[in-house]
Backbone bond lengths (Angstrom), bond angles and torsions (degrees), N, CA, C in turn:
res aa  C-N    CA-C-N  psi(-1)  N-CA   C-N-CA  omega(-1)  CA-C   N-CA-C  phi
1 M - - - 1.471 - - 1.558 108.71 -
2 G 1.321 116.44 117.93 1.440 121.52 -176.77 1.520 113.87 -84.40
3 T 1.352 115.25 168.39 1.452 119.98 177.86 1.512 107.92 -86.16
4 L 1.331 116.07 126.39 1.458 121.95 -177.94 1.554 112.11 -91.63
5 L 1.351 114.86 -41.90 1.449 120.79 -173.75 1.525 109.10 -133.91
6 Q 1.331 116.62 133.45 1.471 122.58 175.69 1.530 107.45 -127.37
7 V 1.315 117.72 117.98 1.471 123.08 175.90 1.528 106.27 -106.99
8 R 1.304 116.07 128.20 1.485 120.43 -177.01 1.527 109.88 -131.17
9 G 1.356 116.07 113.97 1.441 121.85 173.00 1.540 115.44 59.80
10 L 1.346 116.03 34.20 1.471 120.21 -177.09 1.520 111.51 -66.33
11 K 1.305 116.03 128.89 1.491 121.60 -176.31 1.521 108.25 -137.64
12 T 1.347 114.22 123.32 1.473 119.73 -179.31 1.514 109.25 -129.76
13 Q 1.333 114.59 135.67 1.453 120.33 -177.98 1.547 109.47 -131.46
14 F 1.355 114.72 155.28 1.444 122.74 174.18 1.503 108.95 -117.95
15 F 1.324 115.09 127.41 1.471 120.77 -175.75 1.540 107.78 -98.94
16 T 1.328 117.20 104.46 1.457 122.64 -174.22 1.544 108.81 -116.38
17 Q 1.350 114.76 174.08 1.466 121.51 179.22 1.540 110.17 -65.45
18 D 1.339 115.14 -30.07 1.487 118.66 -178.41 1.528 112.59 -83.37
19 G 1.320 116.96 -14.54 1.442 120.45 -179.89 1.526 112.31 141.29
20 V 1.300 116.46 -171.42 1.502 121.82 -177.77 1.530 108.53 -89.38
21 V 1.314 116.95 121.69 1.439 122.51 178.63 1.531 107.31 -90.96
22 N 1.331 118.28 118.44 1.471 124.74 -178.58 1.509 108.39 -87.84
23 A 1.336 117.13 80.34 1.461 120.40 -172.23 1.513 114.00 -75.09
24 V 1.347 117.56 -41.94 1.459 122.99 178.29 1.511 107.79 -130.47
25 N 1.326 117.08 125.86 1.449 122.23 -165.28 1.553 112.42 -119.41
26 G 1.341 116.92 69.13 1.428 119.96 172.81 1.518 115.92 73.82
27 I 1.315 117.65 45.22 1.471 122.06 -176.70 1.534 110.33 -82.35
28 S 1.331 117.39 148.70 1.465 123.60 177.68 1.546 109.14 -139.77
29 Y 1.335 116.42 138.44 1.452 120.41 173.22 1.517 109.45 -166.62
30 D 1.337 116.66 163.00 1.440 124.15 175.70 1.524 108.76 -116.83
31 L 1.311 115.16 153.19 1.485 120.95 174.43 1.539 107.15 -134.99
32 N 1.305 114.18 125.86 1.480 120.80 -179.97 1.515 110.73 -85.50
33 E 1.317 115.12 159.41 1.490 119.98 174.52 1.515 109.97 -59.86
34 G 1.319 117.00 134.21 1.459 121.75 177.10 1.500 116.08 75.04
35 E 1.307 119.29 3.03 1.485 123.73 -175.98 1.528 109.43 -89.11
36 T 1.318 117.04 150.67 1.451 123.37 173.56 1.551 107.85 -112.83
37 L 1.345 114.84 116.63 1.463 121.44 -179.21 1.506 108.12 -111.86
38 G 1.339 116.29 130.53 1.456 121.03 173.46 1.515 111.66 -101.49
39 I 1.322 116.59 136.76 1.473 122.72 174.04 1.513 107.37 -117.22
40 V 1.338 118.76 115.04 1.455 121.98 -173.67 1.531 110.81 -120.96
41 G 1.303 114.68 158.74 1.453 120.87 179.06 1.547 108.82 159.32
42 E 1.341 115.78 163.71 1.452 118.53 -177.23 1.523 111.23 -73.44
43 S 1.357 115.52 168.44 1.466 119.82 -179.04 1.496 111.59 -58.61
44 G 1.331 116.28 138.16 1.454 120.94 177.77 1.499 115.78 87.96
45 C 1.356 118.43 5.56 1.470 121.10 -175.61 1.531 111.21 -83.97
46 G 1.331 117.78 -12.94 1.465 119.01 178.88 1.519 114.09 110.73
47 K 1.359 118.76 6.50 1.445 120.36 -175.93 1.556 111.32 -60.83
48 S 1.304 114.55 -53.08 1.482 118.81 -176.53 1.523 111.14 -66.41
49 V 1.325 116.10 -40.20 1.505 118.48 179.57 1.512 110.53 -62.97
50 S 1.334 117.72 -34.02 1.458 120.06 179.94 1.544 113.09 -63.70
51 V 1.336 116.56 -40.70 1.447 118.30 179.87 1.529 111.81 -81.37
52 L 1.323 117.69 -31.16 1.465 120.76 174.02 1.538 109.70 -63.85
53 S 1.320 116.50 -33.52 1.469 121.20 175.60 1.525 110.43 -65.82
54 V 1.341 117.54 -40.81 1.455 120.96 177.34 1.551 110.22 -60.44
55 M 1.321 116.21 -38.16 1.479 121.68 -179.69 1.524 112.76 -83.22
56 R 1.336 116.24 -5.85 1.473 122.61 -173.41 1.529 111.41 55.82
57 L 1.344 114.50 49.14 1.440 120.68 177.23 1.531 113.22 -115.78
58 I 1.331 116.08 21.18 1.479 121.65 177.14 1.515 108.99 -71.15
59 P 1.338 119.35 124.30 1.477 120.05 178.57 1.532 111.91 -64.84
60 S 1.321 116.57 127.12 1.476 119.70 -177.90 1.531 108.68 -130.88
61 P 1.338 119.25 123.44 1.469 125.29 -8.98 1.532 109.84 -70.56
62 P 1.348 117.38 165.15 1.469 130.51 8.77 1.528 113.54 -95.99
63 G 1.340 117.97 -7.55 1.471 119.41 -174.01 1.507 113.36 -86.61
64 R 1.347 115.34 156.61 1.446 120.32 176.70 1.529 109.29 -158.95
65 I 1.364 115.42 134.91 1.462 120.07 171.86 1.490 106.45 -82.11
66 V 1.335 115.63 115.09 1.499 119.57 -170.73 1.523 112.29 -104.39
67 G 1.309 118.71 -1.47 1.473 119.36 179.56 1.515 111.89 -173.18
68 G 1.326 114.20 158.84 1.464 119.77 173.40 1.515 115.03 107.39
69 E 1.321 115.64 177.70 1.456 123.57 177.92 1.523 108.44 -131.38
70 V 1.323 116.01 147.36 1.457 122.71 171.60 1.527 107.43 -128.98
71 L 1.330 115.85 96.90 1.442 120.60 -174.92 1.521 109.60 -95.70
72 F 1.335 115.98 113.11 1.455 122.33 177.27 1.532 107.39 -111.19
73 Q 1.318 117.18 114.78 1.475 122.40 -173.86 1.539 110.81 51.35
74 G 1.352 114.12 38.93 1.446 118.72 176.35 1.512 116.89 87.23
75 R 1.336 118.33 -10.47 1.493 121.80 -178.95 1.530 108.34 -101.46
76 D 1.332 115.74 135.73 1.446 120.16 178.90 1.560 110.35 -82.69
77 L 1.328 114.84 109.42 1.470 120.48 -175.40 1.536 111.49 -65.69
78 L 1.285 118.20 -18.57 1.486 120.58 -178.18 1.546 110.46 -83.02
79 K 1.335 116.95 -12.20 1.462 118.87 -177.71 1.534 114.83 -109.60
80 I 1.315 118.75 -13.12 1.448 121.19 -179.87 1.533 109.21 -78.38
81 D 1.353 117.03 160.15 1.472 120.25 -175.52 1.529 111.46 -78.10
82 E 1.337 117.04 173.53 1.439 122.43 -175.84 1.506 113.06 -61.83
83 E 1.321 117.63 -37.42 1.474 121.82 -178.81 1.535 109.39 -64.39
84 E 1.346 115.91 -43.42 1.462 119.80 -179.13 1.523 112.41 -66.14
85 I 1.350 117.13 -40.05 1.481 119.69 -178.87 1.526 108.76 -69.94
86 R 1.313 118.70 -30.90 1.474 119.74 178.05 1.515 110.21 -68.35
87 Q 1.333 117.87 -33.86 1.471 121.64 177.67 1.520 111.49 -67.81
88 I 1.333 117.58 -24.74 1.483 121.06 179.73 1.513 110.67 -88.79
89 R 1.349 118.07 -41.37 1.483 120.51 179.14 1.509 110.09 -62.87
90 G 1.309 116.97 133.06 1.444 122.21 177.51 1.493 113.93 77.43
91 N 1.331 116.05 -10.61 1.488 120.54 179.69 1.518 109.17 -109.57
92 K 1.369 116.90 -71.50 1.452 120.03 179.52 1.533 112.53 -87.36
93 I 1.355 115.15 -30.45 1.467 120.07 176.19 1.533 107.51 -124.90
94 A 1.331 117.03 121.72 1.439 122.01 179.27 1.528 109.89 -115.46
95 M 1.336 115.38 156.53 1.474 119.62 -179.11 1.513 110.34 -134.77
96 V 1.333 115.24 137.10 1.475 121.46 175.62 1.539 104.16 -111.49
97 F 1.323 116.33 121.39 1.455 121.15 -175.94 1.520 113.21 -87.89
98 Q 1.325 114.33 170.12 1.461 120.90 -173.13 1.519 114.47 -68.08
99 D 1.343 116.60 -44.29 1.464 120.48 -175.12 1.492 110.48 -115.45
100 P 1.365 117.26 104.10 1.443 119.04 -176.79 1.543 114.39 -66.50
101 M 1.335 116.60 -22.30 1.461 119.04 -179.45 1.522 111.60 -68.08
102 T 1.336 116.04 -36.51 1.469 118.40 179.24 1.548 111.36 -89.79
103 S 1.336 117.15 -16.73 1.464 119.73 -179.33 1.558 110.41 -85.31
104 L 1.307 117.67 -29.92 1.452 120.55 176.73 1.531 109.05 -87.35
105 N 1.333 115.18 141.47 1.468 121.02 177.86 1.511 109.05 -75.14
106 P 1.339 118.50 119.45 1.492 119.43 -175.59 1.486 115.05 -70.06
107 V 1.344 119.71 -15.81 1.473 120.98 -176.57 1.535 112.96 -101.51
108 L 1.316 116.31 2.19 1.486 122.49 177.67 1.520 109.45 -112.59
109 T 1.309 116.49 142.04 1.463 120.10 177.03 1.563 109.41 -68.61
110 I 1.322 114.47 163.65 1.478 119.65 177.66 1.555 109.11 -61.59
111 S 1.327 116.75 -38.51 1.443 120.84 179.17 1.522 111.90 -59.15
112 Q 1.323 116.86 -45.16 1.460 121.07 179.84 1.531 112.47 -61.42
113 Q 1.335 114.40 -36.67 1.459 118.62 -175.15 1.555 112.65 -80.90
114 V 1.327 117.85 -33.98 1.449 119.49 -179.40 1.526 110.85 -78.61
115 T 1.361 115.99 -37.06 1.478 118.76 -176.91 1.505 113.56 -72.21
116 E 1.338 117.84 -22.75 1.468 122.00 -176.30 1.538 112.71 -52.40
117 S 1.342 115.28 -53.66 1.476 117.73 -177.22 1.527 111.94 -68.94
118 L 1.325 117.02 -30.57 1.472 120.01 179.17 1.531 110.58 -66.02
119 E 1.341 115.63 -39.40 1.471 119.55 177.86 1.516 111.57 -72.71
120 L 1.335 115.21 -37.34 1.459 120.16 -177.69 1.534 113.60 -72.70
121 H 1.333 115.31 -50.63 1.456 119.15 -172.59 1.541 113.78 -96.68
122 M 1.344 117.45 -27.72 1.491 118.57 -174.95 1.550 111.86 -102.60
123 G 1.331 116.69 -4.76 1.469 120.53 178.42 1.499 114.88 69.57
124 M 1.335 118.73 22.99 1.478 122.27 -177.83 1.543 109.28 -79.48
125 D 1.335 115.49 150.89 1.472 118.04 169.80 1.542 108.01 -83.34
126 K 1.310 115.83 177.42 1.489 119.66 -170.94 1.523 111.77 -62.66
127 E 1.351 117.02 -38.88 1.438 120.56 -177.80 1.541 112.02 -70.54
128 Q 1.315 115.78 -41.41 1.489 121.11 176.53 1.514 110.04 -62.72
129 A 1.330 116.50 -43.09 1.466 121.45 -177.10 1.539 109.97 -66.80
130 R 1.318 116.69 -36.83 1.456 120.88 179.26 1.527 110.94 -66.06
131 R 1.356 115.62 -44.80 1.488 118.64 178.64 1.526 110.44 -62.65
132 R 1.331 116.16 -42.79 1.471 120.34 179.84 1.537 110.21 -63.76
133 S 1.347 116.55 -37.82 1.476 120.42 -179.50 1.488 110.72 -63.57
134 I 1.334 118.24 -41.41 1.468 121.28 177.65 1.508 109.82 -63.06
135 E 1.328 118.24 -42.49 1.483 122.12 176.46 1.503 110.41 -57.94
136 L 1.326 117.67 -43.99 1.474 121.83 -178.49 1.513 111.60 -65.21
137 L 1.322 117.06 -39.98 1.484 119.65 178.88 1.529 110.13 -68.49
138 E 1.329 117.53 -36.18 1.454 119.32 175.42 1.547 110.76 -67.42
139 M 1.330 116.98 -34.68 1.452 121.81 178.08 1.505 113.25 -61.33
140 V 1.338 116.10 -34.12 1.479 119.65 178.91 1.542 111.82 -98.10
141 N 1.347 115.50 20.74 1.459 122.49 172.33 1.535 114.59 65.56
142 I 1.327 116.95 39.29 1.471 120.68 171.03 1.530 105.87 -84.31
143 P 1.358 119.56 116.60 1.455 120.58 -178.40 1.536 111.19 -68.66
144 E 1.356 115.80 143.85 1.468 122.15 178.65 1.542 111.43 52.60
145 A 1.311 115.63 47.93 1.465 121.10 -172.96 1.538 112.50 -56.54
146 A 1.322 117.36 -38.84 1.469 118.84 -176.63 1.523 110.98 -66.75
147 D 1.325 117.85 -28.66 1.477 121.65 178.35 1.532 111.48 -84.99
148 R 1.329 118.09 -23.81 1.464 120.71 -174.90 1.526 114.19 -95.01
149 I 1.335 116.25 -10.88 1.459 119.11 -170.37 1.535 113.33 -65.68
150 D 1.327 117.71 -23.78 1.482 120.54 177.78 1.518 112.95 -95.36
151 D 1.333 116.51 9.61 1.490 119.63 173.65 1.508 110.95 -79.05
152 Y 1.351 114.97 165.20 1.460 122.03 179.08 1.517 109.02 -97.38
153 P 1.360 117.07 159.26 1.489 117.74 -177.54 1.496 115.48 -54.34
154 H 1.332 118.67 -34.84 1.478 119.37 -177.73 1.513 113.87 -66.68
155 Q 1.343 115.64 -13.97 1.464 120.59 179.89 1.549 111.28 -86.31
156 F 1.300 117.01 -1.45 1.472 122.72 179.39 1.518 110.21 -107.87
157 S 1.314 117.00 152.55 1.476 121.49 173.40 1.530 109.10 -75.51
158 G 1.310 116.61 170.73 1.440 121.79 179.80 1.525 111.87 -58.72
159 G 1.346 116.49 -44.93 1.451 120.59 -177.70 1.530 111.16 -68.29
160 M 1.339 117.43 -35.13 1.455 120.54 179.87 1.547 110.02 -73.73
161 R 1.321 117.19 -34.88 1.467 119.35 175.74 1.517 110.85 -63.13
162 Q 1.350 115.67 -38.97 1.465 118.41 179.60 1.551 109.39 -67.29
163 R 1.299 117.59 -34.42 1.479 120.11 177.52 1.544 110.92 -67.06
164 V 1.342 114.59 -35.28 1.468 119.55 175.73 1.540 109.01 -62.62
165 M 1.324 116.54 -42.83 1.471 120.76 178.80 1.523 111.17 -61.51
166 I 1.342 115.90 -39.16 1.454 118.99 178.30 1.521 111.17 -66.20
167 A 1.379 114.70 -41.53 1.479 119.10 177.09 1.519 112.09 -59.53
168 M 1.354 114.97 -39.97 1.462 119.16 177.96 1.502 110.98 -65.26
169 G 1.338 116.10 -41.18 1.466 121.31 179.77 1.525 112.69 -63.01
170 L 1.340 115.35 -36.09 1.492 119.72 -176.01 1.480 112.80 -91.08
171 S 1.333 119.98 -1.41 1.431 123.29 -171.05 1.528 115.20 -58.73
172 C 1.326 117.35 -33.67 1.465 122.50 -178.96 1.525 114.21 -103.08
173 N 1.335 115.09 18.73 1.476 121.42 179.26 1.558 111.93 54.07
174 P 1.335 117.39 59.41 1.471 120.33 -173.72 1.525 110.86 -66.19
175 Q 1.338 114.84 154.85 1.475 119.82 173.53 1.513 111.66 -84.43
176 L 1.340 116.34 -20.90 1.462 121.64 178.91 1.517 108.91 -138.49
177 L 1.358 115.08 126.89 1.449 122.00 174.23 1.524 108.93 -110.80
178 I 1.335 118.96 123.39 1.452 124.41 176.24 1.527 107.48 -102.16
179 A 1.328 116.53 120.36 1.472 120.19 -179.40 1.529 108.91 -113.95
180 D 1.320 116.10 109.86 1.467 120.00 -175.95 1.528 110.48 -96.07
181 E 1.335 115.70 92.99 1.488 122.35 -179.15 1.512 111.99 47.27
182 P 1.327 118.67 51.91 1.479 119.93 -174.27 1.517 115.19 -70.00
183 T 1.326 119.84 -10.44 1.438 120.21 -178.41 1.511 113.89 -115.15
184 T 1.331 118.15 10.97 1.465 122.83 -173.61 1.537 112.47 -59.62
185 A 1.308 116.87 -45.51 1.484 120.91 -173.80 1.510 113.21 -87.90
186 L 1.319 117.82 7.91 1.484 121.12 -174.17 1.503 109.77 -106.80
187 D 1.339 116.31 153.59 1.465 120.38 176.36 1.529 108.91 -73.08
188 V 1.360 115.57 162.85 1.446 118.83 -170.42 1.514 115.68 -62.62
189 T 1.344 117.20 -27.81 1.467 119.81 179.11 1.516 109.95 -70.68
190 I 1.326 117.50 -42.12 1.458 120.65 178.41 1.517 110.70 -69.85
191 Q 1.386 114.78 -37.82 1.476 118.77 175.34 1.510 111.29 -53.06
192 A 1.310 116.55 -48.55 1.470 121.96 -178.45 1.518 110.86 -61.89
193 Q 1.343 118.04 -38.00 1.481 121.73 178.03 1.510 110.35 -64.84
194 I 1.339 117.31 -45.57 1.451 121.46 -178.66 1.525 110.19 -62.40
195 I 1.331 116.32 -44.29 1.488 119.98 -179.79 1.526 110.71 -63.45
196 D 1.339 117.09 -42.07 1.478 120.71 178.64 1.519 110.09 -62.65
197 I 1.334 118.30 -40.01 1.451 121.29 177.96 1.515 111.87 -61.32
198 I 1.348 116.63 -45.66 1.474 120.24 -178.73 1.504 111.81 -67.22
199 K 1.336 116.98 -38.30 1.471 120.63 179.14 1.529 110.46 -65.28
200 R 1.350 115.65 -40.55 1.475 119.47 179.90 1.544 110.38 -67.07
201 L 1.345 115.99 -43.84 1.482 119.88 -179.23 1.499 112.13 -67.29
202 K 1.340 115.89 -32.93 1.479 118.86 178.02 1.532 109.58 -64.24
203 Q 1.301 117.31 -42.34 1.500 120.39 -179.53 1.513 109.42 -66.50
204 E 1.354 117.18 -37.88 1.482 119.68 -177.06 1.528 111.10 -73.14
205 M 1.357 116.94 -35.92 1.458 120.90 -172.96 1.525 114.16 -102.90
206 G 1.339 116.97 -13.59 1.474 120.03 177.49 1.517 115.80 69.11
207 M 1.312 117.22 21.74 1.476 120.34 -176.52 1.532 111.29 -82.35
208 A 1.318 116.00 159.24 1.477 121.55 172.27 1.534 108.22 -89.55
209 I 1.316 117.26 154.23 1.483 121.92 -178.67 1.531 108.77 -134.15
210 I 1.335 114.88 136.83 1.450 121.70 164.43 1.520 106.40 -112.44
211 W 1.343 115.99 117.94 1.468 119.93 -176.26 1.512 108.61 -112.17
212 I 1.320 115.17 119.43 1.471 123.26 -178.47 1.533 109.34 -97.02
213 T 1.326 118.99 127.13 1.463 118.91 -179.35 1.546 109.11 -161.40
214 H 1.328 114.93 162.99 1.449 120.55 168.65 1.538 110.66 -106.37
215 D 1.365 114.74 1.32 1.468 121.67 -174.81 1.521 110.87 -99.00
216 L 1.291 118.02 101.85 1.457 123.06 -178.36 1.546 110.99 -64.55
217 G 1.309 116.97 -27.16 1.444 119.66 -178.76 1.547 111.68 -66.82
218 I 1.328 116.83 -37.67 1.465 120.26 178.51 1.517 111.27 -66.09
219 I 1.296 117.34 -44.85 1.471 123.89 -176.84 1.523 111.76 -63.77
220 A 1.327 117.49 -32.69 1.471 120.60 -177.50 1.519 112.94 -58.12
221 G 1.333 116.80 -37.02 1.456 119.39 -179.14 1.505 115.04 -101.26
222 L 1.310 117.44 9.56 1.474 120.70 -173.19 1.504 113.49 -122.18
223 A 1.338 116.87 -47.19 1.487 121.83 -172.26 1.521 112.74 -92.91
224 E 1.327 115.61 158.00 1.448 122.17 171.96 1.521 110.85 -95.98
225 R 1.331 115.79 -27.29 1.452 121.68 -178.94 1.527 110.08 -139.92
226 V 1.321 116.31 146.32 1.476 121.56 -174.71 1.517 109.72 -129.55
227 I 1.365 115.11 137.90 1.462 120.10 171.13 1.528 106.13 -118.64
228 V 1.327 115.64 133.22 1.471 122.37 178.02 1.522 107.61 -100.54
229 M 1.349 115.36 131.74 1.463 122.09 -174.77 1.527 109.21 -117.92
230 Y 1.331 115.38 140.86 1.461 120.13 177.02 1.529 108.98 -148.27
231 A 1.338 116.32 126.31 1.457 122.96 176.99 1.525 112.35 50.48
232 G 1.340 117.33 43.31 1.457 120.95 176.46 1.509 114.66 81.57
233 H 1.310 118.26 1.44 1.475 121.92 -179.16 1.532 109.83 -115.82
234 F 1.340 117.84 148.31 1.464 122.92 167.13 1.544 106.32 -83.73
235 I 1.340 116.82 126.27 1.442 118.83 -176.27 1.562 112.66 -115.68
236 E 1.313 116.04 -16.83 1.481 117.92 176.13 1.535 108.91 -157.23
237 E 1.312 115.78 140.73 1.457 122.86 179.03 1.526 108.85 -140.29
238 A 1.332 116.58 128.54 1.471 119.77 -178.03 1.527 109.77 -164.37
239 G 1.315 115.79 166.77 1.454 121.05 169.59 1.522 108.66 -65.21
240 V 1.320 115.95 158.09 1.472 120.31 -173.83 1.544 111.54 -59.23
241 K 1.317 117.55 -46.80 1.470 119.21 -178.69 1.501 111.96 -64.03
242 D 1.358 117.50 -39.26 1.459 120.33 179.63 1.517 111.65 -67.29
243 L 1.321 116.48 -40.90 1.464 120.34 -176.64 1.543 110.60 -66.45
244 Y 1.352 115.97 -44.50 1.461 118.20 -178.72 1.534 112.90 -78.67
245 G 1.302 116.01 -30.63 1.473 118.13 -177.90 1.503 113.53 -88.83
246 D 1.345 116.98 -23.99 1.463 118.80 -175.95 1.553 110.03 -147.54
247 P 1.359 116.79 65.45 1.484 119.60 -179.96 1.520 109.63 -66.17
248 R 1.347 116.60 137.35 1.452 121.21 -176.00 1.517 113.04 -110.98
249 H 1.312 119.37 -13.03 1.459 121.51 177.91 1.536 110.99 -102.77
250 P 1.323 120.09 138.17 1.440 122.07 -179.03 1.524 113.28 -58.09
251 Y 1.313 118.42 -32.78 1.452 121.44 177.97 1.538 111.24 -68.34
252 T 1.327 117.22 -44.63 1.469 122.16 177.18 1.536 109.31 -60.10
253 L 1.326 115.58 -43.51 1.474 120.42 179.08 1.528 110.11 -60.33
254 G 1.373 115.67 -42.29 1.467 120.69 177.74 1.484 113.25 -63.68
255 L 1.363 117.70 -40.46 1.469 120.69 178.39 1.534 110.13 -62.24
256 L 1.324 116.17 -45.70 1.481 119.50 -179.11 1.534 113.08 -65.96
257 R 1.328 116.40 -33.97 1.473 118.04 177.13 1.512 113.17 -72.60
258 S 1.322 117.02 -17.83 1.489 119.33 -177.33 1.539 110.95 -95.09
259 V 1.351 116.94 4.94 1.467 121.60 178.89 1.530 109.11 -102.20
260 P 1.357 118.20 130.01 1.489 119.73 177.20 1.541 110.41 -60.27
261 R 1.329 114.67 143.57 1.479 120.26 178.43 1.513 109.95 -119.35
262 L 1.362 115.70 149.02 1.471 119.53 179.70 1.512 111.65 -65.99
263 D 1.362 118.02 -28.26 1.450 119.90 -178.17 1.530 112.34 -91.71
264 Q 1.344 115.91 11.18 1.463 120.50 -178.18 1.550 108.47 -88.58
265 T 1.328 115.12 136.24 1.477 119.43 174.61 1.523 110.94 -78.06
266 I 1.333 115.01 162.17 1.464 120.23 -179.27 1.522 110.78 -62.29
267 K 1.328 117.88 -33.07 1.450 121.52 -176.54 1.540 113.15 -74.46
268 E 1.350 115.81 -22.82 1.470 119.26 -179.43 1.530 109.13 -74.36
269 K 1.319 117.07 124.62 1.449 121.36 -179.79 1.536 110.18 -91.28
270 L 1.374 113.76 149.47 1.453 118.87 172.12 1.534 108.93 -70.34
271 I 1.297 116.47 145.97 1.477 122.10 -178.68 1.504 108.53 -103.19
272 P 1.351 118.47 107.59 1.468 119.65 179.60 1.527 112.09 -74.74
273 I 1.323 117.09 161.49 1.428 123.08 172.35 1.521 108.98 -88.24
274 E 1.315 117.99 114.31 1.456 120.44 -176.18 1.544 111.21 -68.50
275 G 1.336 115.41 155.16 1.470 120.85 175.21 1.512 113.28 86.01
276 M 1.324 115.12 -174.05 1.464 122.34 -176.73 1.531 109.13 -126.78
277 P 1.353 116.81 154.53 1.449 120.55 175.12 1.525 110.52 -60.98
278 P 1.351 118.19 156.80 1.455 120.73 -178.69 1.532 111.91 -71.26
279 D 1.327 115.10 160.75 1.438 122.62 172.19 1.520 108.98 -73.04
280 L 1.341 119.13 117.73 1.441 121.23 -176.63 1.518 114.22 -70.67
281 I 1.337 115.95 -9.84 1.473 120.22 174.82 1.493 109.89 -84.36
282 D 1.347 116.81 -37.11 1.478 122.96 -177.84 1.525 108.26 -121.41
283 M 1.329 115.20 76.27 1.488 119.54 -174.83 1.524 109.03 -75.44
284 P 1.358 117.61 142.46 1.448 121.83 175.94 1.550 109.91 -66.81
285 P 1.349 117.55 153.33 1.469 120.80 -176.86 1.534 115.61 -66.35
286 G 1.309 117.07 -31.21 1.449 121.15 -177.78 1.507 113.71 -94.25
287 C 1.315 116.96 -144.17 1.430 123.57 176.85 1.551 108.80 -66.07
288 P 1.349 118.45 127.64 1.467 119.23 -178.13 1.533 113.16 -63.49
289 F 1.306 118.39 -20.38 1.480 121.35 179.67 1.536 112.91 -89.28
290 A 1.334 117.26 -12.90 1.462 121.57 -173.18 1.530 115.01 -51.12
291 P 1.384 119.85 -43.29 1.466 118.92 -178.94 1.532 114.56 -61.86
292 R 1.331 116.87 -19.68 1.476 121.59 -178.26 1.521 112.25 -105.06
293 C 1.327 116.93 -2.44 1.472 122.33 -167.96 1.528 112.38 -94.21
294 V 1.328 116.71 127.33 1.465 119.81 179.28 1.506 112.44 -78.72
295 Y 1.347 117.79 -11.98 1.453 121.58 -179.59 1.544 112.56 -98.99
296 A 1.363 118.13 1.55 1.466 121.62 -170.25 1.527 111.76 -62.14
297 I 1.328 114.63 139.49 1.473 123.00 171.96 1.514 107.99 -115.26
298 D 1.333 118.10 175.41 1.435 122.52 -176.29 1.542 112.38 -56.50
299 R 1.323 115.78 -39.98 1.482 119.35 -178.86 1.523 112.62 -60.05
300 C 1.367 116.65 -32.07 1.453 122.31 -178.58 1.535 110.47 -61.99
301 L 1.304 116.86 -33.41 1.484 120.04 -176.43 1.529 111.02 -82.98
302 E 1.309 117.52 -8.97 1.483 121.10 -175.10 1.515 114.03 -111.46
303 E 1.349 117.33 -30.39 1.462 120.55 -170.78 1.537 108.55 -139.99
304 N 1.350 114.59 131.48 1.464 120.10 179.53 1.501 110.49 -87.01
305 P 1.343 119.83 120.26 1.482 121.18 -177.68 1.541 112.33 -72.57
306 H 1.325 115.52 155.33 1.455 122.45 174.39 1.539 108.11 -99.41
307 L 1.324 114.27 161.40 1.489 118.73 175.21 1.529 110.51 -62.02
308 E 1.301 117.44 124.83 1.459 123.16 177.76 1.520 110.43 -126.82
309 T 1.307 116.57 143.13 1.472 120.89 178.89 1.528 109.91 -71.99
310 V 1.362 115.06 125.13 1.485 119.50 178.87 1.504 112.05 -115.43
311 A 1.326 117.15 -11.51 1.452 124.60 175.57 1.516 108.08 -162.40
312 P 1.322 119.46 166.04 1.461 118.92 178.07 1.537 113.00 -53.49
313 R 1.352 116.35 123.94 1.442 123.17 179.87 1.523 112.53 59.07
314 H 1.321 117.77 31.49 1.469 121.96 179.92 1.542 108.20 -138.05
315 K 1.351 115.10 116.09 1.480 120.21 -179.52 1.525 110.02 -120.57
316 V 1.321 116.12 144.84 1.444 121.80 -179.86 1.528 109.49 -140.06
317 A 1.317 116.41 142.58 1.478 122.14 173.65 1.519 107.83 -107.25
318 C 1.314 118.99 86.15 1.453 122.88 -177.36 1.508 109.98 -158.29
319 W 1.339 116.31 137.77 1.470 119.37 177.77 1.527 113.16 -80.56
320 V 1.320 117.08 -12.25 1.484 119.83 -177.12 1.505 109.77 -115.60
321 D 1.308 115.64 135.43 1.463 120.45 174.21 1.578 106.56 -87.40
322 I 1.292 116.55 104.71 1.470 118.81 -174.20 1.511 112.71 -67.65
323 T 1.354 115.20 -12.11 1.461 117.39 176.02 1.523 112.31 -88.36
324 G 1.395 117.01 -5.30 1.467 115.20 -179.97 1.507 116.54 171.66
325 G 1.310 118.84 39.25 1.467 119.09 170.58 1.535 114.88 112.88
326 E 1.344 115.56 -175.28 1.444 120.99 -175.33 1.531 111.20 -73.89
327 R 1.319 116.22 145.41 1.491 119.76 179.33 1.529 111.22 -74.77
């Protein structure tokens, strides 16, 4: 299994009237062919900005990718021209966004929106693209797809609109699908259906997936590897079983303690993480989590740790070993 995507030192900033927002601060990771990677963290930590940077979809102004490399099949996506990146977007790398109502064009039919990429990237004529669009809608379990394909987005429910977005993303058989919190606005039953569809299609098509979410419960049954993000930094990376069974960063431990468990009794209360995330314009000098961390030592307030290997395939950015003292 080869490496499909290599991100090295990616750094993205937003230049505002209040100052420079440090949204993504030098993150690095690899993604293998056919692998599912989860990136988790609370709202505002930089998850979405990190993958929009990979796709070169950061609005400029005010945003700008100020450093790093994004190597997809050996080519740096940050250095190729606009025409080349357009040939990759929607074709080799597809993205499913969080809110299908704002991602779908309300004045175009579903047929017009799904067939566009098929005609552009796959060279199909209108009739071929229409037949393929119906197949794609059937693939994502849209009932009576042939009759619904000329409907408008407002005629579909939220869950069905999200399925249409998935069909659009998969239309050109991408090697990488990026899903940016695609189930956030849906109820749990529809969430489960969407996840089952993506897992089934991944097995059939062999594509790699980056799944962005703040919901640790979703990632547990979907991803093989998880990266935890906080204030624009990656702070822990591990396989799913290792991360859930043996979390090594205080923030990861806090996230897991704040999630309801099936084996939890009614009397056991969830433990929230005290405090607020840092201001990304005025970042603290040390570890960004230190002001909220019960394990913090003096070094945490002065110096920000880098990801270090603490076990096979397990990396943590922390000066304290929460299992037994300072590193």
